[in-house]
C-alpha positions as a Markdown table, in Angstrom:
| # | Residue | x | y | z |
|---|---|---|---|---|
| 1 | Met | -150.3 | 46.1 | -56.3 |
| 2 | Leu | -151.2 | 42.9 | -58.6 |
| 3 | Asp | -149.1 | 39.6 | -58.2 |
| 4 | Tyr | -148.1 | 39.0 | -62.0 |
| 5 | Lys | -146.2 | 35.8 | -61.2 |
| 6 | His | -149.6 | 34.4 | -58.7 |
| 7 | Gln | -151.7 | 35.4 | -62.4 |
| 8 | Ile | -149.0 | 33.1 | -64.1 |
| 9 | Lys | -149.5 | 30.1 | -61.8 |
| 10 | Val | -152.5 | 30.2 | -61.6 |
| 11 | Tyr | -153.3 | 30.0 | -65.3 |
| 12 | Arg | -150.9 | 27.3 | -66.1 |
| 13 | Arg | -152.8 | 25.1 | -63.4 |
| 14 | Glu | -155.8 | 26.2 | -65.2 |
| 15 | Arg | -154.6 | 25.7 | -68.6 |
| 16 | Tyr | -152.7 | 22.2 | -67.8 |
| 17 | Pro | -154.0 | 20.0 | -64.9 |
| 18 | Leu | -151.0 | 17.8 | -65.2 |
| 19 | Leu | -148.9 | 20.7 | -64.1 |
| 20 | Ser | -151.8 | 21.3 | -61.6 |
| 21 | Ser | -151.2 | 17.3 | -60.0 |
| 22 | Ile | -146.9 | 18.0 | -60.1 |
| 23 | Asp | -147.4 | 20.7 | -58.1 |
| 24 | Ala | -149.4 | 19.5 | -55.3 |
| 25 | Leu | -147.7 | 16.3 | -55.5 |
| 26 | Ser | -144.5 | 18.1 | -54.9 |
| 27 | Arg | -145.9 | 19.9 | -52.3 |
| 28 | Tyr | -146.9 | 16.8 | -50.5 |
| 29 | Leu | -143.8 | 15.4 | -50.7 |
| 30 | Ala | -141.2 | 18.3 | -49.8 |
| 31 | Gln | -143.6 | 18.5 | -46.2 |
| 32 | Glu | -143.5 | 14.8 | -46.0 |
| 33 | Ser | -139.9 | 15.2 | -46.1 |
| 34 | Gly | -140.0 | 17.2 | -43.2 |
| 35 | His | -139.4 | 20.7 | -44.8 |
| 36 | Ala | -142.8 | 22.2 | -44.1 |
| 37 | Gly | -141.7 | 25.9 | -42.8 |
| 38 | Asp | -139.2 | 26.0 | -46.2 |
| 39 | Ala | -142.0 | 24.4 | -48.6 |
| 40 | Asp | -141.6 | 26.9 | -51.9 |
| 41 | Arg | -138.3 | 26.3 | -52.5 |
| 42 | His | -138.3 | 22.0 | -51.9 |
| 43 | Ala | -141.2 | 21.6 | -54.0 |
| 44 | Glu | -139.5 | 23.7 | -56.8 |
| 45 | Val | -137.4 | 21.4 | -56.5 |
| 46 | Ile | -138.9 | 18.5 | -56.7 |
| 47 | Val | -141.3 | 19.9 | -59.2 |
| 48 | Tyr | -137.7 | 20.0 | -61.5 |
| 49 | Ala | -137.2 | 16.5 | -60.4 |
| 50 | Ile | -140.6 | 15.0 | -61.4 |
| 51 | Lys | -140.5 | 16.6 | -64.9 |
| 52 | Val | -137.2 | 15.6 | -66.0 |
| 53 | Val | -138.7 | 11.8 | -64.4 |
| 54 | Leu | -141.6 | 12.6 | -66.9 |
| 55 | Leu | -139.8 | 13.7 | -69.9 |
| 56 | Asn | -136.9 | 10.6 | -69.8 |
| 57 | Ala | -139.9 | 8.6 | -69.7 |
| 58 | Ala | -141.8 | 10.0 | -72.5 |
| 59 | Ala | -138.6 | 10.3 | -74.6 |
| 60 | Thr | -137.5 | 6.5 | -74.3 |
| 61 | Ala | -141.1 | 6.3 | -75.1 |
| 62 | Gly | -141.1 | 8.0 | -78.4 |
| 63 | Ile | -137.7 | 6.5 | -78.7 |
| 64 | Ile | -138.9 | 2.8 | -78.9 |
| 65 | Leu | -141.9 | 3.9 | -80.5 |
| 66 | Leu | -140.3 | 5.2 | -84.0 |
| 67 | Ala | -138.0 | 2.4 | -83.3 |
| 68 | Trp | -140.0 | -0.4 | -83.3 |
| 69 | Leu | -142.4 | 1.1 | -86.5 |
| 70 | Thr | -138.7 | 1.3 | -88.5 |
| 71 | Asp | -137.9 | -1.9 | -86.8 |
| 72 | Thr | -134.2 | -0.6 | -85.3 |
| 73 | Val | -135.5 | -1.4 | -81.7 |
| 74 | Lys | -132.6 | -2.9 | -80.6 |
| 75 | Val | -129.8 | -1.0 | -82.8 |
| 76 | Ser | -131.4 | 2.1 | -81.6 |
| 77 | Leu | -131.6 | 1.5 | -78.0 |
| 78 | Thr | -127.7 | 0.2 | -78.0 |
| 79 | Ala | -126.8 | 3.3 | -79.6 |
| 80 | Leu | -128.8 | 5.1 | -76.8 |
| 81 | Ala | -127.2 | 3.3 | -73.7 |
| 82 | Ala | -123.8 | 4.8 | -75.6 |
| 83 | Phe | -124.7 | 8.3 | -75.6 |
| 84 | Ile | -126.4 | 7.8 | -72.3 |
| 85 | Thr | -123.5 | 6.2 | -70.1 |
| 86 | Leu | -121.2 | 8.6 | -71.5 |
| 87 | Arg | -123.2 | 12.1 | -71.2 |
| 88 | Ile | -123.2 | 11.6 | -67.4 |
| 89 | Phe | -120.0 | 12.1 | -66.8 |
| 90 | Ala | -118.9 | 14.8 | -70.5 |
| 91 | Gly | -122.0 | 16.4 | -69.7 |
| 92 | Ser | -123.3 | 18.7 | -73.0 |
| 93 | Arg | -123.4 | 22.1 | -73.7 |
| 94 | Tyr | -126.1 | 22.9 | -75.7 |
| 95 | His | -129.7 | 23.2 | -73.4 |
| 96 | Leu | -132.8 | 22.8 | -75.4 |
| 97 | Arg | -136.0 | 23.9 | -73.9 |
| 98 | Pro | -138.1 | 20.7 | -72.7 |
| 99 | Phe | -139.8 | 19.9 | -76.2 |
| 100 | Ala | -136.8 | 20.6 | -78.1 |
| 101 | Cys | -135.3 | 18.3 | -76.9 |
| 102 | Trp | -137.8 | 16.1 | -76.4 |
| 103 | Leu | -138.5 | 16.2 | -80.1 |
| 104 | Leu | -135.1 | 15.8 | -80.8 |
| 105 | Thr | -134.0 | 13.1 | -78.7 |
| 106 | Val | -136.8 | 11.0 | -79.9 |
| 107 | Thr | -135.6 | 11.3 | -83.9 |
| 108 | Val | -131.8 | 11.4 | -83.2 |
| 109 | Phe | -131.7 | 7.6 | -81.5 |
| 110 | Pro | -133.9 | 5.5 | -84.5 |
| 111 | Gly | -132.3 | 7.7 | -86.4 |
| 112 | Leu | -129.2 | 6.4 | -85.1 |
| 113 | Gly | -130.7 | 2.9 | -85.7 |
| 114 | Cys | -131.6 | 3.4 | -89.2 |
| 115 | Leu | -128.2 | 4.3 | -89.9 |
| 116 | Ser | -126.4 | 1.9 | -88.6 |
| 117 | Val | -128.3 | -0.7 | -89.4 |
| 118 | Ala | -128.3 | 1.1 | -93.7 |
| 119 | Gly | -124.4 | 1.5 | -92.9 |
| 120 | Ala | -123.1 | -2.2 | -91.2 |
| 121 | Pro | -123.5 | -3.7 | -94.7 |
| 122 | Arg | -121.5 | -1.2 | -96.4 |
| 123 | Leu | -118.8 | -0.2 | -94.4 |
| 124 | Leu | -118.2 | -4.0 | -93.7 |
| 125 | Asp | -114.6 | -4.2 | -94.6 |
| 126 | Tyr | -113.6 | -0.8 | -92.6 |
| 127 | Met | -115.4 | -1.3 | -89.4 |
| 128 | His | -112.4 | -1.5 | -87.7 |
| 129 | Ile | -111.5 | 1.5 | -89.6 |
| 130 | Phe | -114.3 | 3.8 | -88.7 |
| 131 | Thr | -114.1 | 2.0 | -85.5 |
| 132 | Ala | -111.1 | 3.5 | -84.7 |
| 133 | Leu | -111.5 | 6.9 | -85.7 |
| 134 | Gly | -115.0 | 7.5 | -84.5 |
| 135 | Leu | -113.1 | 6.4 | -81.0 |
| 136 | Ile | -110.1 | 8.4 | -81.7 |
| 137 | Phe | -112.7 | 11.2 | -82.2 |
| 138 | Thr | -114.6 | 10.7 | -78.8 |
| 139 | Leu | -111.6 | 10.4 | -76.4 |
| 140 | Tyr | -110.0 | 13.3 | -78.3 |
| 141 | Val | -113.0 | 15.6 | -77.7 |
| 142 | Thr | -114.1 | 14.3 | -73.8 |
| 143 | Ile | -110.3 | 14.9 | -73.1 |
| 144 | Ala | -110.4 | 18.1 | -74.5 |
| 145 | Phe | -113.6 | 19.7 | -73.7 |
| 146 | Ala | -116.1 | 17.1 | -71.1 |
| 147 | Pro | -117.2 | 17.9 | -68.5 |
| 148 | Ala | -119.3 | 20.2 | -70.6 |
| 149 | Thr | -122.3 | 22.5 | -68.4 |
| 150 | Ile | -124.7 | 25.1 | -67.5 |
| 151 | Ala | -123.1 | 28.6 | -66.8 |
| 152 | Ser | -124.3 | 28.7 | -63.4 |
| 153 | Lys | -123.4 | 25.1 | -62.6 |
| 154 | Gln | -119.8 | 25.1 | -62.2 |
| 155 | Phe | -117.5 | 22.5 | -60.7 |
| 156 | Ser | -114.5 | 22.4 | -58.9 |
| 157 | Thr | -111.4 | 22.0 | -59.9 |
| 158 | Arg | -111.3 | 18.4 | -58.1 |
| 159 | Lys | -114.5 | 17.5 | -59.8 |
| 160 | Arg | -114.5 | 18.0 | -62.9 |
| 161 | Arg | -111.5 | 16.0 | -63.3 |
| 162 | Lys | -112.9 | 13.2 | -61.7 |
| 163 | Leu | -115.8 | 13.2 | -64.0 |
| 164 | Lys | -113.5 | 13.5 | -67.2 |
| 165 | Thr | -111.4 | 10.8 | -66.0 |
| 166 | Met | -114.7 | 8.6 | -65.2 |
| 167 | Ala | -115.8 | 10.2 | -69.1 |
| 168 | Val | -112.4 | 8.7 | -70.7 |
| 169 | Thr | -113.2 | 5.3 | -68.3 |
| 170 | Gly | -116.6 | 5.0 | -70.1 |
| 171 | Ile | -115.1 | 4.9 | -74.0 |
| 172 | Val | -112.0 | 2.9 | -73.0 |
| 173 | Cys | -114.9 | 0.5 | -71.4 |
| 174 | Trp | -116.4 | 0.5 | -74.4 |
| 175 | Ala | -113.6 | 0.3 | -76.5 |
| 176 | Ala | -112.9 | -2.9 | -75.0 |
| 177 | Val | -116.2 | -4.1 | -75.6 |
| 178 | Leu | -116.6 | -3.3 | -79.1 |
| 179 | Leu | -113.4 | -5.3 | -79.9 |
| 180 | Ala | -114.1 | -8.5 | -77.3 |
| 181 | Pro | -114.3 | -11.5 | -79.3 |
| 182 | Asn | -117.8 | -13.8 | -79.7 |
| 183 | Thr | -119.6 | -11.1 | -78.3 |
| 184 | Val | -123.0 | -9.5 | -79.9 |
| 185 | Phe | -121.3 | -6.6 | -80.1 |
| 186 | Tyr | -118.4 | -7.5 | -82.2 |
| 187 | Thr | -120.3 | -10.1 | -84.2 |
| 188 | Asp | -123.2 | -7.8 | -85.1 |
| 189 | Pro | -121.9 | -5.3 | -87.4 |
| 190 | Ala | -125.4 | -3.3 | -86.8 |
| 191 | Ile | -124.7 | -3.0 | -83.0 |
| 192 | His | -121.2 | -2.5 | -83.7 |
| 193 | Leu | -121.6 | 1.2 | -85.3 |
| 194 | Ala | -124.5 | 1.8 | -82.9 |
| 195 | Val | -122.4 | 1.9 | -80.1 |
| 196 | Val | -119.6 | 3.8 | -82.0 |
| 197 | Ala | -123.1 | 6.1 | -83.6 |
| 198 | Gly | -123.7 | 6.9 | -80.0 |
| 199 | Leu | -120.4 | 7.7 | -78.8 |
| 200 | Val | -120.0 | 10.8 | -81.4 |
| 201 | Ala | -123.1 | 11.7 | -80.8 |
| 202 | Gln | -122.0 | 12.4 | -77.3 |
| 203 | Ala | -119.0 | 13.4 | -78.1 |
| 204 | Val | -120.7 | 16.3 | -81.0 |
| 205 | Ser | -122.2 | 17.6 | -78.1 |
| 206 | Leu | -119.3 | 18.6 | -76.0 |
| 207 | Leu | -118.5 | 20.5 | -78.8 |
| 208 | Pro | -117.8 | 24.4 | -78.3 |
| 209 | Val | -119.5 | 25.8 | -81.2 |
| 210 | Gln | -122.3 | 28.7 | -80.1 |
| 211 | Ile | -124.4 | 29.0 | -83.8 |
| 212 | Arg | -126.2 | 32.4 | -83.8 |
| 213 | Ala | -128.9 | 34.0 | -85.3 |
| 214 | Gly | -128.3 | 34.5 | -89.2 |
| 215 | Gly | -126.8 | 31.6 | -89.2 |
| 216 | Asp | -123.2 | 33.2 | -88.2 |
| 217 | Arg | -121.0 | 31.1 | -85.5 |
């Protein structure tokens, strides 16, 4: 009987040399870490970790490049920082394929940077109202739906409570930073708006909305 899984692995290694290098490195690290007897399973874990690191590095590089082209590096990275600090504890309901995730990440944050730079002068007189609405929305969604994760990785009640508390604490810390006088987050409207946009974007990723085929929800 043909081993189709083995054939697929061979094809991928021949087609994509980088994957072959990652597989070889992961197997070496698994053996060196004292798991030679169960190298395959530990190698798979290491492969996943390496791919995540490479994907995040590629996404960050893409964000910086696109933000540089649109002259919004500082503002885009601010939105990214606000997003990540909440994502770490709150999670997300949406898990895309690697390339789709990379493409969405690379476009969203420079997009938020551009919107923050363009919108800051127009929202200057309403910045406190916009900030309050953004923080309230983020806080409500986080309390109601965080932490979110995939079906195969469920948290215990204690861990869910801890993650939710950390996420809420993060929002409160950002609120304090935004309202602290004589800081760039308070004096620079675009930076201020980017933080709010990053937090709101993360809150949106927690909403339990499922889009089905044909556009029905």
